[in-house]
RODO-2510 file (C-alpha; in nm, 4 decimals, decimal comma):
residues 503
     n   res          X          Y          Z
     1     m     4,6445    10,9925     7,1270
     2     y     4,7071    10,6942     7,3528
     3     l     4,8778    10,5023     7,0734
     4     m     5,1283    10,8012     7,0292
     5     r     5,2040    10,8010     7,4016
     6     y     5,2661    10,4279     7,4033
     7     v     5,5155    10,4625     7,1168
     8     i     5,7017    10,7411     7,3018
     9     l     5,7135    10,5579     7,6277
    10     f     5,8438    10,2358     7,4508
    11     y     6,1568    10,4175     7,3415
    12     i     6,2042    10,6209     7,6580
    13     g     6,2034    10,2854     7,8421
    14     f     6,5457    10,2245     7,7072
    15     l     6,6799    10,5451     7,8857
    16     i     6,5213    10,5278     8,2260
    17     p     6,4520    10,2664     8,4911
    18     v     6,1426    10,0384     8,4475
    19     w     5,8453    10,2379     8,5740
    20     n     5,5805    10,0984     8,7944
    21     l     5,3132    10,3413     8,9452
    22     n     5,1304    10,0590     9,1398
    23     a     4,9389     9,9628     8,8309
    24     q     4,7426     9,6370     8,8790
    25     a     4,8960     9,3471     8,6973
    26     e     4,5772     9,2654     8,5242
    27     e     4,5368     9,6147     8,3709
    28     e     4,6444     9,6278     8,0181
    29     r     4,6334    10,0147     7,9809
    30     f     4,7211    10,3050     8,1947
    31     n     4,4508    10,5342     8,3045
    32     e     4,4821    10,8973     8,2325
    33     s     4,6071    11,0005     8,5756
    34     e     4,8915    10,7548     8,5557
    35     f     4,9947    10,8832     8,2008
    36     v     5,0137    11,2285     8,3555
    37     i     5,2494    11,1128     8,6238
    38     q     5,4475    10,9171     8,3655
    39     d     5,4913    11,2208     8,1457
    40     r     5,6145    11,4168     8,4375
    41     f     5,8695    11,1677     8,5198
    42     v     5,9859    11,1602     8,1664
    43     k     6,0071    11,5347     8,1853
    44     s     6,2202    11,5101     8,5092
    45     k     6,4615    11,2956     8,3119
    46     f     6,4972    11,5527     8,0436
    47     l     6,5512    11,8269     8,2986
    48     v     6,8429    11,6128     8,4331
    49     v     6,9938    11,5702     8,0800
    50     s     6,9736    11,9373     8,0103
    51     g     7,1524    12,0244     8,3459
    52     k     6,8568    12,1642     8,5234
    53     k     6,8855    11,9157     8,8082
    54     d     6,7327    12,1508     9,0906
    55     d     6,4235    12,1757     8,8714
    56     a     6,4329    11,7973     8,8287
    57     i     6,4318    11,7476     9,2074
    58     k     6,1276    11,9736     9,2472
    59     l     5,9338    11,7796     8,9824
    60     l     6,0390    11,4473     9,1260
    61     d     5,9401    11,5661     9,4813
    62     s     5,5903    11,6466     9,3500
    63     i     5,5558    11,3062     9,1738
    64     r     5,6604    11,1560     9,5059
    65     r     5,3764    11,3107     9,6874
    66     d     5,1434    11,1787     9,4089
    67     a     5,2961    10,8231     9,4128
    68     p     5,4331    10,7759     9,7658
    69     t     5,5204    10,4105     9,7262
    70     n     5,7163    10,4144     9,3998
    71     g     6,0677    10,3242     9,4578
    72     t     6,1895    10,4579     9,1254
    73     v     6,0953    10,8209     9,2212
    74     y     6,2988    10,7856     9,5493
    75     f     6,5891    10,6232     9,3589
    76     e     6,6084    10,9160     9,1140
    77     l     6,5940    11,1562     9,3936
    78     a     6,8731    10,9722     9,5791
    79     k     7,1050    10,9918     9,2759
    80     l     7,0431    11,3585     9,2345
    81     f     7,0972    11,4406     9,5981
    82     s     7,4183    11,2203     9,5917
    83     e     7,5578    11,4377     9,3063
    84     k     7,4873    11,7447     9,5240
    85     k     7,6585    11,5823     9,8135
    86     d     7,3523    11,6283    10,0288
    87     y     7,4116    11,2976    10,2111
    88     n     7,1009    11,3221    10,4547
    89     q     6,8623    11,3552    10,1645
    90     t     7,0500    11,0824     9,9609
    91     e     7,0237    10,8392    10,2443
    92     s     6,6520    10,9216    10,3292
    93     n     6,5475    10,8610     9,9569
    94     l     6,7694    10,5624     9,9174
    95     k     6,6072    10,3925    10,2186
    96     s     6,2614    10,4572    10,0749
    97     a     6,3632    10,3298     9,7391
    98     l     6,4894    10,0076     9,8892
    99     k     6,1868     9,9748    10,1131
   100     y     5,9392    10,0011     9,8273
   101     s     6,1516     9,8195     9,5667
   102     p     6,3619     9,5660     9,7829
   103     d     6,4334     9,3317     9,4881
   104     n     6,5677     9,5975     9,2461
   105     f     6,9278     9,4885     9,1851
   106     w     7,0314     9,8325     9,0467
   107     f     6,9069    10,0210     9,3584
   108     w     7,1333     9,7891     9,5789
   109     d     7,4101     9,8409     9,3398
   110     f     7,3876    10,2276     9,3866
   111     a     7,3559    10,1771     9,7620
   112     a     7,6809     9,9797     9,7592
   113     d     7,8681    10,2420     9,5711
   114     y     7,7270    10,5166     9,7815
   115     y     7,8083    10,3490    10,1129
   116     t     8,1715    10,2615     9,9902
   117     q     8,2039    10,6304     9,8782
   118     i     8,1185    10,7642    10,2266
   119     g     8,3250    10,5009    10,4026
   120     r     8,0450    10,2973    10,5571
   121     t     8,2066     9,9608    10,4725
   122     d     7,9650     9,7444    10,6637
   123     d     7,6555     9,8982    10,4901
   124     a     7,8317     9,8554    10,1602
   125     k     7,8950     9,4935    10,2200
   126     s     7,5354     9,4431    10,3430
   127     a     7,4296     9,5944    10,0076
   128     i     7,6549     9,3805     9,8040
   129     r     7,5385     9,0599     9,9869
   130     k     7,1735     9,1598     9,8942
   131     m     7,2900     9,1876     9,5308
   132     l     7,4345     8,8378     9,5574
   133     d     7,0946     8,7152     9,6984
   134     l     6,9353     8,8532     9,3819
   135     q     7,1993     8,7417     9,1440
   136     p     7,4024     8,4591     9,2988
   137     k     7,5991     8,3790     8,9884
   138     n     7,7107     8,7524     8,9142
   139     a     8,0886     8,7361     8,9130
   140     e     8,1298     9,1163     8,9112
   141     v     7,9437     9,1476     9,2404
   142     y     8,1760     8,8807     9,4044
   143     n     8,4702     9,0709     9,2726
   144     q     8,3214     9,3849     9,4190
   145     l     8,2897     9,2394     9,7596
   146     i     8,6497     9,0822     9,7375
   147     d     8,8039     9,4258     9,6365
   148     l     8,6211     9,5878     9,9192
   149     d     8,7561     9,3411    10,1805
   150     i     9,1047     9,3747    10,0430
   151     k     9,0844     9,7611    10,0426
   152     n     8,9788     9,7378    10,4097
   153     n     9,2680     9,5062    10,5048
   154     n     9,0384     9,2025    10,5656
   155     p     9,2154     8,9216    10,3599
   156     e     9,0328     8,6447    10,5467
   157     a     8,6954     8,7790    10,4440
   158     a     8,8152     8,8140    10,0877
   159     l     8,9264     8,4464    10,0830
   160     m     8,5994     8,3330    10,2136
   161     t     8,4096     8,5241     9,9383
   162     i     8,6346     8,3581     9,6785
   163     d     8,5485     8,0200     9,8258
   164     a     8,1824     8,1160     9,7981
   165     m     8,2291     8,2348     9,4396
   166     e     8,3833     7,8930     9,3462
   167     k     8,1025     7,7162     9,4980
   168     n     7,8277     7,9149     9,3239
   169     i     7,9966     7,9966     8,9879
   170     g     8,2719     7,7248     8,9639
   171     w     8,6469     7,7007     8,9621
   172     s     8,8643     7,9321     8,7425
   173     t     9,2164     8,0304     8,6896
   174     n     9,1415     8,3965     8,7764
   175     l     9,0040     8,2944     9,1211
   176     t     9,3168     8,0800     9,2018
   177     l     9,5369     8,3723     9,0862
   178     k     9,3362     8,6191     9,3018
   179     k     9,3583     8,3750     9,6109
   180     a     9,7355     8,3403     9,5538
   181     e     9,7765     8,7180     9,5408
   182     i     9,5782     8,7800     9,8571
   183     l     9,7866     8,4941    10,0342
   184     d    10,1146     8,6507     9,9158
   185     k    10,0282     9,0021    10,0251
   186     s     9,9194     8,8528    10,3655
   187     g    10,2647     8,7028    10,4107
   188     r    10,1282     8,3533    10,3669
   189     t    10,3924     8,2675    10,0939
   190     d    10,3761     7,8838    10,1222
   191     e     9,9978     7,8887    10,0746
   192     a    10,0231     8,1247     9,7834
   193     i    10,2745     7,8781     9,6114
   194     v    10,0360     7,5844     9,6813
   195     q     9,7603     7,7750     9,4912
   196     l     9,9995     7,8605     9,1966
   197     n    10,1247     7,4975     9,1799
   198     t     9,7678     7,3869     9,1221
   199     l     9,7830     7,5967     8,8106
   200     v    10,1164     7,4419     8,7179
   201     t     9,9588     7,0901     8,7688
   202     k     9,6689     7,1771     8,5424
   203     f     9,8543     7,3504     8,2768
   204     p    10,2127     7,1835     8,2767
   205     k    10,3197     7,3616     7,9608
   206     e    10,2252     7,7092     8,0726
   207     i    10,5341     7,8911     8,1575
   208     k    10,3503     8,2017     8,2971
   209     y    10,2494     8,0185     8,6138
   210     l    10,6108     7,9028     8,6799
   211     n    10,7211     8,2499     8,6417
   212     l    10,4670     8,3688     8,8992
   213     i    10,6039     8,1344     9,1523
   214     t    10,9660     8,2469     9,0904
   215     k    10,8411     8,6100     9,1284
   216     v    10,6642     8,5427     9,4570
   217     l    10,9738     8,3578     9,5932
   218     h    11,2072     8,6354     9,4799
   219     s    10,9852     8,9085     9,6325
   220     n    10,9964     8,7277     9,9712
   221     d    11,3854     8,6864     9,9613
   222     r    11,3520     8,3055     9,8942
   223     i    11,5437     8,3227     9,5625
   224     a    11,7321     7,9904     9,6156
   225     e    11,4038     7,8090     9,6244
   226     s    11,3096     7,9317     9,2715
   227     e    11,5812     7,7195     9,1039
   228     p    11,3653     7,4107     9,0304
   229     y    11,0964     7,6222     8,8827
   230     i    11,3395     7,7989     8,6563
   231     r    11,4901     7,4761     8,5508
   232     k    11,1339     7,3668     8,4690
   233     i    11,0879     7,6768     8,2554
   234     l    11,4017     7,5918     8,0622
   235     e    11,2813     7,2356     8,0062
   236     i    10,9738     7,3742     7,8411
   237     d    11,1586     7,6490     7,6544
   238     p    11,5385     7,6086     7,6390
   239     n    11,5550     7,9512     7,4707
   240     d    11,3799     8,1411     7,7473
   241     t    11,6449     8,4224     7,7977
   242     d    11,4904     8,5586     8,1360
   243     a    11,5131     8,2047     8,2748
   244     k    11,8681     8,1782     8,1563
   245     f    11,9491     8,5083     8,3107
   246     a    11,7755     8,4114     8,6460
   247     l    11,9665     8,0926     8,6536
   248     i    12,3012     8,2732     8,6190
   249     l    12,2096     8,5099     8,8925
   250     l    12,1232     8,2111     9,1127
   251     t    12,4757     8,0844     9,0645
   252     k    12,6339     8,4177     9,1491
   253     s    12,7124     8,3134     9,5032
   254     s    12,9341     8,0343     9,3709
   255     l    13,1354     8,2591     9,1501
   256     k    13,4285     8,4713     9,2516
   257     k    13,3263     8,8466     9,2800
   258     e    13,5488     8,9459     8,9872
   259     d    13,3806     8,6742     8,7686
   260     v    13,0151     8,7792     8,8324
   261     l    12,9966     9,0582     8,5840
   262     t    13,1902     8,8537     8,3349
   263     a    12,9266     8,5865     8,3585
   264     l    12,6574     8,8379     8,2844
   265     h    12,8025     8,9540     7,9506
   266     p    12,6243     8,7149     7,7175
   267     l    12,2836     8,8116     7,8516
   268     i    12,3515     9,1772     7,8879
   269     s    12,4302     9,1606     7,5181
   270     n    12,0932     8,9730     7,4391
   271     p    11,8370     9,2344     7,3423
   272     d    11,5500     8,9894     7,4172
   273     v    11,6282     8,9955     7,7921
   274     s    11,4376     9,2633     7,9888
   275     i    11,6341     9,5857     8,0288
   276     d    11,4905     9,6488     8,3745
   277     l    11,6153     9,2999     8,4912
   278     k    11,9660     9,3867     8,3535
   279     i    11,9763     9,7202     8,5326
   280     k    11,8430     9,5810     8,8583
   281     e    12,1467     9,3454     8,8545
   282     l    12,4012     9,6182     8,7509
   283     l    12,2807     9,8859     8,9885
   284     p    12,4584     9,7531     9,3042
   285     y    12,7948     9,7469     9,1111
   286     v    12,7277    10,1053     8,9748
   287     q    12,6652    10,2308     9,3298
   288     k    12,9662    10,0541     9,4611
   289     h    13,1831    10,2131     9,1910
   290     a    13,0433    10,5585     9,2605
   291     e    13,1324    10,5204     9,6360
   292     n    13,4979    10,3852     9,6067
   293     n    13,5923    10,4812     9,2541
   294     d    13,7300    10,1238     9,1964
   295     t    13,9324    10,1504     8,8752
   296     l    13,9019     9,7928     8,7757
   297     l    13,5273     9,7762     8,8474
   298     g    13,4932    10,0901     8,6483
   299     r    13,6603     9,9283     8,3457
   300     e    13,4501     9,6262     8,3701
   301     l    13,1263     9,8270     8,3952
   302     t    13,2225    10,0428     8,1046
   303     v    13,2657     9,7357     7,8932
   304     i    12,9347     9,5738     8,0024
   305     c    12,7354     9,8948     7,9615
   306     d    12,8807     9,9407     7,6178
   307     k    12,7160     9,6033     7,5392
   308     l    12,4013     9,7285     7,7204
   309     v    12,3433    10,0205     7,4932
   310     i    12,4165     9,8312     7,1809
   311     a    12,1412     9,5816     7,2915
   312     h    11,8979     9,8559     7,3850
   313     p    11,9887    10,1655     7,1709
   314     k    11,6371    10,3142     7,2219
   315     e    11,6186    10,2625     7,5928
   316     a    11,6944    10,5928     7,7845
   317     k    11,7672    10,4128     8,1063
   318     a    12,0431    10,2042     7,9340
   319     h    12,2266    10,5367     7,8324
   320     a    12,1703    10,6983     8,1628
   321     i    12,3423    10,4214     8,3675
   322     y    12,6308    10,4129     8,1122
   323     a    12,6622    10,7827     8,1454
   324     d    12,6738    10,7520     8,5348
   325     i    12,9557    10,4957     8,5038
   326     l    13,1553    10,7175     8,2582
   327     k    13,1122    11,0236     8,4757
   328     n    13,2310    10,8416     8,7842
   329     s    13,5197    10,7011     8,5968
   330     g    13,6273    11,0619     8,4997
   331     n    13,5403    11,0143     8,1285
   332     t    13,3375    11,3394     8,1344
   333     i    13,3239    11,3996     7,7555
   334     a    13,1909    11,0448     7,6915
   335     a    12,9497    11,0858     7,9768
   336     i    12,8149    11,4065     7,8203
   337     r    12,7482    11,2191     7,4994
   338     q    12,5474    10,9444     7,6969
   339     y    12,3462    11,1886     7,8902
   340     e    12,2551    11,3802     7,5794
   341     k    12,1505    11,0636     7,4123
   342     t    11,9394    10,9854     7,7190
   343     l    11,7671    11,3208     7,7028
   344     s    11,6920    11,2738     7,3260
   345     l    11,4985    10,9658     7,4106
   346     n    11,3298    11,0883     7,7359
   347     k    11,3447    11,4372     7,8872
   348     n    11,1279    11,3607     8,1897
   349     n    11,4118    11,2669     8,4461
   350     f    11,5545    11,5799     8,6065
   351     m    11,8517    11,3836     8,7581
   352     v    11,9794    11,3265     8,4055
   353     w    11,9582    11,7119     8,3292
   354     e    12,1408    11,7690     8,6529
   355     q    12,4272    11,5314     8,5784
   356     l    12,4640    11,6689     8,2374
   357     m    12,4993    12,0257     8,3692
   358     y    12,7650    11,9177     8,6306
   359     c    12,9498    11,7494     8,3386
   360     l    12,9419    12,0598     8,1134
   361     d    13,0538    12,2706     8,4048
   362     a    13,3362    12,0374     8,4759
   363     v    13,4574    12,0695     8,1163
   364     e    13,3940    12,4448     8,1149
   365     n    13,1601    12,4322     7,8147
   366     y    12,9618    12,7387     7,9270
   367     t    12,7922    12,7915     7,5918
   368     q    12,6358    12,4541     7,6038
   369     l    12,5805    12,4724     7,9806
   370     s    12,3776    12,7924     7,9392
   371     a    12,1578    12,6312     7,6581
   372     t    12,1141    12,3139     7,8572
   373     a    12,0285    12,4807     8,1872
   374     n    11,7790    12,7051     8,0042
   375     e    11,6063    12,3978     7,8514
   376     a    11,6064    12,2184     8,1867
   377     i    11,4176    12,5320     8,3414
   378     d    11,1606    12,5083     8,0555
   379     y    11,1002    12,1457     8,1567
   380     f    11,1447    12,1734     8,5305
   381     p    11,0798    12,5402     8,6313
   382     n    11,0976    12,4709     9,0148
   383     q    11,4486    12,3197     9,0292
   384     a    11,6887    12,5895     9,1713
   385     i    12,0073    12,4197     9,0453
   386     s    11,9268    12,4764     8,6780
   387     y    11,9010    12,8569     8,7537
   388     y    12,2371    12,8494     8,9405
   389     f    12,4127    12,6654     8,6466
   390     a    12,2591    12,9048     8,3901
   391     g    12,3765    13,1906     8,6077
   392     k    12,7108    13,0567     8,6423
   393     a    12,7447    13,0043     8,2699
   394     y    12,6583    13,3709     8,1940
   395     i    12,9197    13,4854     8,4217
   396     f    13,1875    13,3254     8,1914
   397     l    12,9778    13,4410     7,8823
   398     n    13,0251    13,7965     8,0136
   399     d    12,6560    13,8567     8,0607
   400     l    12,6631    13,9616     8,4214
   401     k    12,3211    14,1194     8,4184
   402     k    12,1570    13,7992     8,2980
   403     s    12,3606    13,6015     8,5430
   404     s    12,2574    13,8220     8,8445
   405     s    11,8929    13,7785     8,7526
   406     l    11,9138    13,4024     8,7274
   407     l    12,1113    13,3690     9,0591
   408     e    11,8469    13,5741     9,2361
   409     e    11,5776    13,3333     9,0925
   410     a    11,7866    13,0352     9,2077
   411     s    11,8072    13,1731     9,5547
   412     l    11,4248    13,2375     9,5655
   413     i    11,3424    12,8869     9,4569
   414     s    11,6010    12,7258     9,6795
   415     a    11,4122    12,8497     9,9805
   416     g    11,7226    12,8722    10,1979
   417     n    11,8617    12,5404    10,1017
   418     p    12,2159    12,5662    10,2243
   419     a    12,3848    12,3552     9,9535
   420     i    12,2217    12,5624     9,6797
   421     e    12,2899    12,8932     9,8561
   422     s    12,6535    12,7983     9,9059
   423     r    12,6801    12,7473     9,5221
   424     i    12,4963    13,0750     9,4529
   425     h    12,7253    13,2714     9,6854
   426     t    13,0277    13,1070     9,5078
   427     a    12,8933    13,2291     9,1688
   428     k    12,8440    13,5760     9,3094
   429     a    13,2116    13,5719     9,4320
   430     l    13,3190    13,4988     9,0723
   431     t    13,1093    13,7984     8,9484
   432     a    13,2841    14,0121     9,2088
   433     i    13,6226    13,8962     9,0916
   434     k    13,5221    13,9859     8,7326
   435     q    13,4228    14,3358     8,8576
   436     n    13,7659    14,3550     9,0379
   437     d    13,5948    14,3864     9,3760
   438     m    13,8184    14,1401     9,5758
   439     k    13,6801    14,2450     9,9205
   440     k    13,3264    14,1580     9,8223
   441     a    13,4447    13,8372     9,6445
   442     e    13,6181    13,7179     9,9658
   443     s    13,3236    13,7934    10,1784
   444     l    13,0869    13,5998     9,9413
   445     a    13,3272    13,3042     9,9209
   446     d    13,3522    13,2884    10,3120
   447     i    12,9647    13,2888    10,3209
   448     a    12,9680    13,0056    10,0802
   449     l    13,2115    12,8010    10,2793
   450     e    13,0108    12,8728    10,6032
   451     l    12,6900    12,7486    10,4417
   452     s    12,8621    12,4305    10,3221
   453     k    13,0464    12,3665    10,6492
   454     d    13,3772    12,4067    10,4642
   455     k    13,2914    12,1379    10,2124
   456     n    13,2442    12,3605     9,8932
   457     a    13,5438    12,2801     9,6690
   458     d    13,4495    12,5599     9,4283
   459     a    13,4451    12,8178     9,6988
   460     y    13,8010    12,7225     9,8097
   461     e    13,9177    12,7512     9,4380
   462     v    13,7660    13,0989     9,4320
   463     k    13,9420    13,1741     9,7536
   464     g    14,2568    13,0667     9,5814
   465     d    14,1772    13,2840     9,2763
   466     i    14,1291    13,5906     9,5065
   467     a    14,4536    13,5221     9,6889
   468     m    14,6382    13,4881     9,3498
   469     a    14,4839    13,8171     9,2271
   470     l    14,6178    13,9774     9,5448
   471     k    14,9633    13,8271     9,4843
   472     d    14,9257    13,6045     9,8023
   473     v    15,0871    13,3040     9,6295
   474     k    15,1154    13,0870     9,9534
   475     n    14,7479    13,1108    10,0354
   476     a    14,6524    13,0650     9,6765
   477     e    14,8257    12,7314     9,6637
   478     k    14,6816    12,6307     9,9996
   479     y    14,3205    12,6947     9,9009
   480     w    14,3684    12,5199     9,5595
   481     q    14,5100    12,2157     9,7321
   482     k    14,2182    12,2221     9,9817
   483     a    13,9793    12,2232     9,6817
   484     i    14,1562    11,9260     9,5300
   485     m    14,1032    11,7391     9,8704
   486     l    13,7445    11,8138     9,8443
   487     e    13,7174    11,6616     9,4912
   488     g    13,7081    11,9847     9,2953
   489     n    13,8008    12,0089     8,9273
   490     k    14,1484    11,8323     8,9750
   491     s    14,2783    11,8970     8,6279
   492     r    14,2007    12,2794     8,6289
   493     l    14,3200    12,3153     8,9838
   494     q    14,6448    12,1230     8,9297
   495     s    14,7027    12,3351     8,6196
   496     k    14,6686    12,6567     8,8180
   497     i    14,9127    12,5094     9,0896
   498     n    15,1719    12,4181     8,8122
   499     n    15,1409    12,7624     8,6553
   500     l    15,1909    12,9160     8,9953
   501     k    15,5134    12,7217     9,0560
   502     s    15,6565    12,7737     8,7062
   503     n    15,6293    13,1428     8,7691
***
């Protein structure tokens, strides 16, 4: 019988903490009473595994009364009470566990995690230091203390721990990198670079450490200082495309503004250069073009982005930035193709959906607009603008019932957003025109203009349409001209004005 129990307990030992019920070291066999307690402890573990944790707590509590100085029992109780978020009982049992088993590393490990979880940083650090006393060469414990200090915005303490770690375990590249990272985030850029330079000295052919120095300098607006490191990279690897690109960017200040983009063409065309680096450089020019509609800049950007999508045909962001340039240049049909290509690669950016819907509305492709808007709703059901575009499309597709339903949903989702509400009222005015209710249409258009503070070009266009329907030619032209000034659909509006004058 005893032999069978020893066999069972041998295997159970791999699943539960080492058990010690104050048996004397010189005893080679457990007595019957100790086996009974041992069996009860094993049963408590099975209760935990089977999800009967309250029963396990009751059983462990009874064992505690029979074995009041056994740290393992208190430890198991602490873990169970922690899961129940009963912090008073957790702490009480944890203290007893540590009292009776002060040298148990895993008990202190649990204590460190527990105190960190409840925000008692000083107690957590004390527990970690005890773990280091027990295992002074355990790198994971040092890292635990470093991470805790960083999390609590105490970089000096973290650096001291790294020094202690180097003293007890030895120097390593990871420790130097960690020290450099902490110094950089603390604003001590020069000291961070000193640390990284030690790695450059030890590993003179390793480009990655030179790259890290350039990144630190760039992130701290000290770009010019990175030039010697970039040139060192090119000495090691003359074909490093990122370094070539970076060197060109460094010399931008010496180039004329009109020559900067031209200088970037070879590297924009190189598929080995990071797409993110390219877009980061192009973005300021794209934004400038969007603001001032510089025709020459638009042409240059169109050429360079054509090269960009050839170099990165499967990158959604390449097609998206190209589409934005085409749209801002007035090449709406080409922009639509690029937005569609973007969405075929990645449907998760709502701004792309939105720009595509604006373009489809501009070219009056209401069949495709309704399909695109409905698909956008499937992916982003909380975006009111999609419901608006779908509703507007159905007006021109002569499904006024469906349009009305979608516009009401748009209004509900917009939660009073004046820009969206202005568009919704404009669409409703279009519906009223189709129903030949000019009085209602004019009232809705006026509300749309009020909501937009007289900046809704489409609402002015509708006002012109209403005036034309009422044979008020003078006001029709006035409203359409106002819509053109507000950057409405110029080709459509000019066509209406020309038709008016020809008649």
